[in-house]
VEXVOKE-290754 format. One line per 5 residues: number of its first residue (from 1); their letters; for each residue x, z, y negated of C-alpha. Coordinates in Angstrom, 1 decimal. Example, Ala and Ser with C-alpha at 12.3 -4.5 7.8 and 13.67 -1.06 7.14 Angstrom:
% VEXVOKE-290754
1) AS) 12.3:7.8:4.5 ~ 13.7:7.1:1.1
***
This chain:
% VEXVOKE-290754
1) MDTSV) 49.8:-23.7:-5.1 ~ 52.6:-23.5:-2.6 ~ 51.3:-23.5:1.0 ~ 53.4:-20.5:2.0 ~ 51.9:-18.5:-0.8
6) VNAFG) 48.4:-19.4:0.3 ~ 49.2:-18.5:3.9 ~ 50.7:-15.2:2.8 ~ 47.7:-14.3:0.7 ~ 45.4:-15.3:3.6
11) LLLCI) 47.3:-13.1:6.0 ~ 47.2:-10.2:3.6 ~ 43.5:-10.6:3.1 ~ 42.9:-10.7:6.9 ~ 45.0:-7.6:7.5
16) SCLLL) 43.2:-5.7:4.7 ~ 39.8:-6.7:6.2 ~ 41.0:-5.7:9.6 ~ 42.1:-2.2:8.4 ~ 38.8:-1.7:6.6
21) FLAWK) 36.9:-2.8:9.7 ~ 38.8:-0.4:11.9 ~ 38.2:2.4:9.4 ~ 34.5:1.5:9.3 ~ 34.3:1.3:13.1
26) KDYGG) 35.9:4.8:13.4 ~ 33.5:6.4:10.9 ~ 30.4:4.3:11.3 ~ 30.6:2.0:14.3 ~ 31.0:4.8:16.8
31) RGKLP) 29.2:7.1:14.4 ~ 31.6:9.9:15.3 ~ 30.2:13.0:13.7 ~ 29.4:11.6:10.3 ~ 25.8:11.2:9.2
36) PGPAP) 24.3:7.7:9.9 ~ 24.2:5.1:7.2 ~ 24.2:1.4:6.5 ~ 27.2:-0.6:7.5 ~ 29.5:-1.1:4.5
41) FPIIG) 31.0:-4.3:3.4 ~ 34.8:-4.5:3.1 ~ 36.2:-3.1:-0.2 ~ 32.9:-2.8:-2.0 ~ 31.2:-0.6:0.6
46) NILQL) 27.4:-0.3:0.2 ~ 27.2:-1.1:-3.5 ~ 25.3:-4.3:-3.0 ~ 22.6:-2.4:-1.1 ~ 21.7:-0.4:-4.1
51) DLKNV) 19.7:-1.3:-7.1 ~ 22.0:-0.2:-9.9 ~ 19.1:-0.2:-12.4 ~ 17.3:2.4:-10.2 ~ 19.8:4.1:-7.9
56) PESLC) 17.5:7.1:-7.0 ~ 14.8:4.8:-5.7 ~ 17.3:2.9:-3.7 ~ 18.5:6.1:-2.1 ~ 15.0:7.2:-1.3
61) KLAKE) 14.4:3.9:0.5 ~ 17.6:4.3:2.5 ~ 16.5:7.8:3.5 ~ 13.3:6.4:5.1 ~ 15.6:4.3:7.4
66) YGPVF) 18.5:6.7:8.0 ~ 16.9:10.1:7.7 ~ 17.4:13.0:5.2 ~ 21.2:13.2:5.6 ~ 23.0:9.8:5.5
71) TLQMG) 26.3:8.4:4.5 ~ 27.2:5.6:2.0 ~ 30.5:4.0:1.2 ~ 31.0:3.5:-2.5 ~ 34.1:1.4:-2.7
76) FQRVV) 36.7:3.5:-1.0 ~ 34.7:6.7:-1.6 ~ 32.5:8.2:1.1 ~ 29.3:9.8:-0.1 ~ 26.8:11.9:1.8
81) VLHGY) 23.2:11.9:0.4 ~ 20.8:14.7:0.9 ~ 17.1:13.8:0.8 ~ 14.2:16.2:0.7 ~ 13.7:19.9:0.0
86) KAVKE) 14.9:21.1:3.4 ~ 18.2:19.3:3.4 ~ 18.9:20.1:-0.3 ~ 18.1:23.8:0.2 ~ 20.0:24.1:3.4
91) ALIDH) 23.1:22.7:1.7 ~ 23.1:24.1:-1.8 ~ 21.5:27.5:-1.0 ~ 22.0:28.4:2.6 ~ 25.6:27.0:2.7
96) GDKFA) 26.2:27.3:-1.0 ~ 29.9:28.2:-0.9 ~ 30.7:25.2:1.2 ~ 28.9:22.8:-1.1 ~ 30.0:24.4:-4.3
101) ARGSI) 32.8:21.9:-5.3 ~ 32.1:19.3:-8.0 ~ 32.2:15.7:-6.8 ~ 34.1:13.0:-8.7 ~ 32.5:11.9:-12.0
106) PVFEF) 35.0:9.4:-13.5 ~ 33.4:9.2:-17.0 ~ 33.2:12.9:-17.4 ~ 36.7:13.4:-16.0 ~ 38.1:10.8:-18.5
111) ISQGL) 36.5:12.7:-21.4 ~ 37.3:16.3:-20.3 ~ 40.5:15.7:-18.2 ~ 39.0:18.1:-15.6 ~ 38.8:20.9:-18.2
116) GIVTS) 35.7:23.0:-19.0 ~ 33.0:24.0:-16.5 ~ 31.2:20.7:-15.5 ~ 34.1:18.8:-13.8 ~ 36.4:21.7:-12.8
121) NGERW) 36.8:23.2:-9.4 ~ 38.3:26.2:-7.6 ~ 39.6:29.2:-9.5 ~ 39.3:27.4:-12.9 ~ 35.6:26.8:-12.4
126) KQLRR) 35.0:30.3:-11.2 ~ 36.8:31.9:-14.1 ~ 35.3:29.7:-16.8 ~ 31.7:30.0:-15.4 ~ 32.1:33.8:-15.2
131) FALMT) 33.5:33.8:-18.7 ~ 30.6:31.6:-20.0 ~ 27.9:33.7:-18.4 ~ 29.5:36.9:-19.8 ~ 29.8:35.5:-23.2
136) LRNFG) 26.3:34.1:-23.3 ~ 25.0:37.6:-22.3 ~ 27.1:39.2:-25.0 ~ 25.6:36.7:-27.5 ~ 22.1:37.7:-26.4
141) MGKKS) 21.2:35.8:-23.3 ~ 18.4:37.6:-21.5 ~ 17.9:39.9:-24.5 ~ 15.3:39.9:-27.3 ~ 17.9:38.7:-29.7
146) IEENV) 18.2:35.3:-28.0 ~ 14.4:34.9:-28.1 ~ 14.5:35.6:-31.8 ~ 17.2:32.8:-32.2 ~ 14.9:30.4:-30.4
151) QEGAK) 11.9:31.4:-32.5 ~ 14.0:30.8:-35.6 ~ 15.0:27.4:-34.2 ~ 11.3:26.6:-33.6 ~ 10.4:27.5:-37.2
156) LLVEA) 13.1:25.2:-38.5 ~ 11.7:22.5:-36.2 ~ 8.2:23.0:-37.6 ~ 9.6:22.8:-41.2 ~ 11.4:19.5:-40.3
161) IKQTK) 8.2:18.1:-38.9 ~ 6.3:19.0:-42.0 ~ 8.7:16.8:-44.0 ~ 7.3:13.8:-42.2 ~ 4.0:14.4:-44.1
166) GLPCD) 1.9:13.1:-41.2 ~ 3.5:9.6:-41.4 ~ 4.6:7.7:-38.4 ~ 8.0:8.8:-37.2 ~ 10.5:8.5:-34.3
171) PTFIL) 10.9:12.2:-33.2 ~ 14.3:11.7:-31.5 ~ 16.4:13.1:-34.3 ~ 14.4:16.2:-35.1 ~ 13.8:17.0:-31.5
176) GCAPC) 17.5:16.7:-30.9 ~ 18.4:19.0:-33.7 ~ 16.2:21.9:-32.4 ~ 18.1:22.8:-29.1 ~ 21.4:21.9:-30.7
181) NVICS) 20.8:24.4:-33.4 ~ 20.1:27.1:-30.8 ~ 23.4:26.5:-29.2 ~ 25.0:26.7:-32.6 ~ 23.4:30.1:-33.1
186) LIFQK) 25.0:31.2:-29.9 ~ 28.5:29.8:-30.4 ~ 28.8:30.0:-34.2 ~ 26.3:32.7:-34.8 ~ 24.5:30.5:-37.3
191) HFDYN) 21.5:28.2:-37.6 ~ 22.0:25.1:-39.7 ~ 19.7:23.3:-42.0 ~ 18.9:19.9:-40.5 ~ 20.4:18.2:-43.6
196) DPKFL) 23.6:20.2:-43.5 ~ 26.6:17.8:-43.5 ~ 28.4:19.8:-40.9 ~ 25.4:19.9:-38.6 ~ 24.9:16.2:-39.0
201) YLMKL) 28.5:15.6:-38.2 ~ 28.2:17.7:-35.1 ~ 25.2:15.8:-34.0 ~ 27.1:12.6:-34.5 ~ 30.0:13.9:-32.3
206) LDDDL) 27.5:14.8:-29.6 ~ 25.8:11.4:-29.8 ~ 29.2:9.6:-29.6 ~ 30.3:11.8:-26.8 ~ 33.4:12.8:-28.7
211) KLLSS) 35.2:16.1:-28.3 ~ 33.9:19.0:-30.4 ~ 36.6:21.1:-32.0 ~ 35.5:24.7:-32.6 ~ 37.2:27.5:-34.4
216) PWIQE) 40.2:29.0:-32.6 ~ 39.8:31.7:-30.0 ~ 42.4:34.4:-29.2 ~ 44.3:33.0:-26.1 ~ 46.2:34.3:-23.4
221) KQKPQ) 49.1:32.3:-24.7 ~ 51.8:34.2:-22.8 ~ 50.1:33.7:-19.4 ~ 50.9:30.1:-18.3 ~ 48.6:30.4:-15.3
226) SEFTI) 45.6:31.5:-17.3 ~ 42.6:29.2:-17.4 ~ 41.7:30.5:-20.9 ~ 43.6:27.9:-22.8 ~ 42.3:26.5:-26.1
231) ENLIN) 41.7:23.1:-24.3 ~ 39.6:24.8:-21.6 ~ 37.6:26.8:-24.0 ~ 36.9:23.8:-26.3 ~ 35.7:21.8:-23.3
236) TAVDL) 33.6:24.7:-22.1 ~ 31.9:24.8:-25.6 ~ 31.4:21.0:-25.4 ~ 29.8:21.5:-21.9 ~ 27.4:24.0:-23.4
241) FAAGA) 26.4:21.7:-26.2 ~ 26.1:18.6:-23.9 ~ 24.2:20.4:-21.2 ~ 22.2:22.8:-23.4 ~ 21.3:20.3:-26.2
246) ETTST) 20.9:16.9:-24.6 ~ 18.8:17.8:-21.6 ~ 16.4:20.0:-23.6 ~ 16.0:17.5:-26.4 ~ 15.3:14.6:-23.9
251) TLKYG) 12.8:16.8:-22.1 ~ 11.1:17.6:-25.5 ~ 11.0:13.9:-26.4 ~ 9.7:12.8:-23.1 ~ 7.2:15.8:-23.0
256) FLMLL) 5.7:14.8:-26.4 ~ 5.4:11.2:-25.1 ~ 3.5:12.5:-22.0 ~ 1.2:14.7:-24.2 ~ 0.6:11.7:-26.5
261) KHPEI) -0.4:9.7:-23.4 ~ -2.8:12.5:-22.2 ~ -4.6:13.9:-25.3 ~ -7.0:15.8:-23.0 ~ -4.1:17.9:-21.8
266) TEKIH) -2.9:18.5:-25.4 ~ -6.4:19.7:-26.3 ~ -6.4:22.2:-23.4 ~ -3.0:23.6:-24.7 ~ -4.5:23.9:-28.2
271) EEIDR) -7.4:25.9:-26.8 ~ -5.1:28.2:-24.9 ~ -2.9:28.7:-28.0 ~ -6.0:29.5:-30.1 ~ -7.2:32.0:-27.5
276) VIGHD) -4.0:33.8:-26.7 ~ -1.8:33.5:-29.8 ~ -3.9:32.4:-32.7 ~ -2.2:31.4:-35.9 ~ -1.1:34.6:-37.6
281) RSPCM) 2.1:35.0:-35.6 ~ 4.7:33.0:-33.8 ~ 4.6:32.4:-30.0 ~ 6.8:34.7:-27.9 ~ 7.8:34.8:-24.3
286) EDRIK) 5.3:37.6:-23.5 ~ 2.6:35.0:-24.2 ~ 3.7:32.8:-21.3 ~ 2.2:35.0:-18.6 ~ -1.1:34.8:-20.4
291) MPYTN) -0.9:31.0:-20.8 ~ -0.9:29.6:-17.3 ~ -2.0:26.1:-18.3 ~ 0.7:25.7:-21.0 ~ 3.2:27.0:-18.5
296) AVVHE) 2.0:24.6:-15.9 ~ 2.3:21.7:-18.4 ~ 5.9:22.5:-19.3 ~ 6.8:22.7:-15.6 ~ 5.0:19.4:-14.9
301) IQRYI) 6.8:17.7:-17.7 ~ 10.1:18.7:-16.2 ~ 9.0:17.7:-12.7 ~ 7.5:14.4:-13.7 ~ 10.3:13.1:-16.0
306) DHIPS) 12.9:14.0:-13.3 ~ 15.7:13.9:-15.9 ~ 18.7:14.0:-13.6 ~ 17.3:12.5:-10.4 ~ 20.5:12.6:-8.4
311) SLPHA) 21.8:15.8:-9.9 ~ 25.5:16.0:-10.6 ~ 27.6:15.2:-7.5 ~ 28.8:18.1:-5.3 ~ 31.7:18.1:-2.8
316) VTQDV) 32.4:20.2:0.2 ~ 35.2:22.7:-0.1 ~ 36.1:22.5:3.6 ~ 35.1:20.6:6.8 ~ 31.4:21.5:7.2
321) QFRQY) 29.3:21.4:10.3 ~ 26.0:20.4:8.8 ~ 23.1:20.0:11.3 ~ 24.6:17.8:14.1 ~ 27.2:16.2:11.7
326) LIPKG) 30.6:17.0:10.5 ~ 31.2:16.4:6.8 ~ 35.0:16.2:6.1 ~ 36.5:18.4:3.3 ~ 36.4:16.8:-0.1
331) TTVIP) 33.5:14.4:0.7 ~ 31.2:13.8:-2.3 ~ 27.6:15.0:-1.7 ~ 24.6:13.8:-3.7 ~ 21.6:16.2:-3.6
336) LLTSV) 18.7:13.9:-4.4 ~ 16.6:16.1:-6.6 ~ 14.0:13.4:-7.2 ~ 13.1:13.6:-3.5 ~ 12.3:17.3:-4.0
341) LYDDK) 10.5:17.0:-7.3 ~ 8.4:14.1:-6.0 ~ 7.7:15.5:-2.5 ~ 4.1:14.3:-1.8 ~ 3.2:17.3:0.4
346) EFPNP) 4.2:19.9:-2.2 ~ 2.9:17.8:-5.1 ~ 0.0:15.6:-4.1 ~ 0.0:12.2:-5.9 ~ 3.5:13.0:-7.3
351) HQFDP) 3.6:9.9:-9.5 ~ 0.6:11.2:-11.4 ~ 1.2:13.5:-14.4 ~ -0.9:16.5:-13.4 ~ -0.4:20.1:-14.6
356) GHFLD) -2.6:21.0:-11.5 ~ 0.6:20.7:-9.4 ~ 1.5:24.2:-10.8 ~ -2.0:25.8:-10.8 ~ -3.9:27.4:-8.0
361) ASGNF) -7.7:27.1:-7.4 ~ -8.4:29.9:-9.8 ~ -6.3:28.4:-12.6 ~ -3.4:30.8:-12.3 ~ 0.1:29.6:-12.5
366) KKSDY) 1.6:28.7:-9.1 ~ 5.3:28.8:-8.5 ~ 7.0:26.3:-6.3 ~ 10.4:26.5:-4.5 ~ 10.5:22.7:-4.9
371) FMPFS) 10.9:23.0:-8.6 ~ 14.6:22.2:-9.0 ~ 15.1:20.3:-12.3 ~ 18.2:22.6:-12.9 ~ 19.6:21.9:-9.4
376) AGKRI) 20.1:24.9:-7.1 ~ 22.8:27.1:-5.6 ~ 26.2:27.9:-6.9 ~ 26.2:25.0:-9.4 ~ 22.8:25.6:-10.8
381) CLGEG) 22.7:25.1:-14.6 ~ 23.9:28.3:-16.2 ~ 21.7:27.7:-19.2 ~ 18.5:27.6:-17.1 ~ 17.0:30.7:-18.6
386) LARME) 17.7:29.5:-22.2 ~ 16.3:26.1:-21.5 ~ 13.1:27.5:-20.0 ~ 12.6:29.7:-23.1 ~ 13.3:26.8:-25.5
391) LFLFF) 10.9:24.5:-23.9 ~ 8.0:27.0:-23.8 ~ 8.6:28.2:-27.4 ~ 9.3:24.8:-28.9 ~ 6.2:23.1:-27.3
396) TTVLQ) 3.8:26.0:-28.2 ~ 5.1:26.4:-31.7 ~ 4.8:22.8:-32.5 ~ 1.4:22.5:-31.0 ~ 0.3:25.7:-32.8
401) NFTLK) 0.9:23.8:-36.0 ~ 0.3:20.2:-35.3 ~ -1.8:17.8:-33.3 ~ -0.3:14.5:-32.1 ~ -1.6:11.1:-33.1
406) SLIDT) -0.6:7.9:-31.4 ~ -0.2:4.6:-33.3 ~ -1.6:2.6:-30.4 ~ -4.3:3.1:-27.8 ~ -3.3:5.8:-25.3
411) KDIDT) -3.8:3.4:-22.4 ~ -1.1:1.1:-23.9 ~ 1.5:3.9:-24.1 ~ 4.3:3.1:-21.7 ~ 6.1:6.1:-20.3
416) TPIDS) 8.4:4.2:-18.0 ~ 12.0:5.3:-18.5 ~ 14.4:2.8:-20.0 ~ 17.2:4.0:-17.7 ~ 17.0:5.4:-14.2
421) GFSRI) 20.7:5.6:-13.3 ~ 22.4:9.0:-13.9 ~ 19.6:10.2:-16.1 ~ 16.1:9.1:-17.0 ~ 15.6:8.4:-20.7
426) PPSFK) 12.2:7.9:-22.3 ~ 11.4:4.7:-24.2 ~ 11.5:4.8:-28.0 ~ 8.1:5.6:-29.6 ~ 6.6:6.7:-32.9
431) LCFLP) 3.8:9.2:-33.5 ~ 2.2:11.2:-36.3 ~ 2.4:15.0:-36.5 ~ -0.9:15.9:-38.2 ~ -1.6:19.5:-39.3
436) YQNA) -3.7:21.2:-36.6 ~ -7.0:21.9:-38.3 ~ -7.5:25.3:-36.6 ~ -4.0:26.4:-37.8
***
């Protein structure tokens, strides 16, 4: 290679490193008003200081060194991490408007092009979220009709399980169909048979993360500034399917794995079902207040599996004075939900699966402000109410009809997630759904 080319390349590299160093010194070396954090390397930032196979755990370790509010440099992007209940609540709830923007999610943005609810910001996000909430209410959210939809979905789930005839099966598909069918009942006003070709195709689209094309809506075609375009509405529907189906189905799958691991807990749920509901009618939401143990188990499943440990990234809408720091407008903010769900003062022995985390000394259900699996504040999951209903009704309806049998000794069941990056996914497993003898 020509010496002049080598010299030019070396000079360019030195200048680049110098500029990055000066930028780092301004933001980190003198600390300024940014939260503290580890010194970043040129270009790559702090990426090498994270375990990419378990990012949440890496962030928790950094919080022990730098405190509950700290700064990372991810390449050229600055990220502020919030660790612990107090910091997360202070940002997302007490200063909700200032932390309400959506941080950058490159994969989601590539798929949605910034359309829909999940990745949008500003007026588009406000209009589409308001529209989605209004539409869901019109379709029965918060009313008896939505509960009937979920109950119908639970019956279809039971029928699908019966088809396994007590033989070993991987429950992934049927548990994925159940919440997806509830979303179908809301958007299309129709439940599908699990073998329906259209429904199977829809499941494939969701699994492949392809765009779902729904039937046309009446548009505000003559209003070029309107956010109610066919593209936005399609992506809003996709967001509802992705958020409403995938998270619930994963929670169901992980939940049944935990119950398989702890048969003594499953037995107590059976006892409560026998006492409160019996077997002559379907479970309903009115039963939940009379079933503190089952309610506590469902909450503990959500807490323990910690499905989205780092939440979806937020961003600040303006320069924000937060505690003794200044977070510049547009900075990505990561509310570390795992640090809230695994707080050892609120949940003693948090790494132990224990429904007692949500029960008082008298066995009554005990609420906790630290229960944030749906995030909190302005960007809290808009389907939280539906998801809570689905989880209670699906778990109780299945256990009203079946008992769970493991193919291996329960002590050998591994509940370690296979992925701890953006989301925690349970390992594959098989089980037998046997008819519950008291049913």
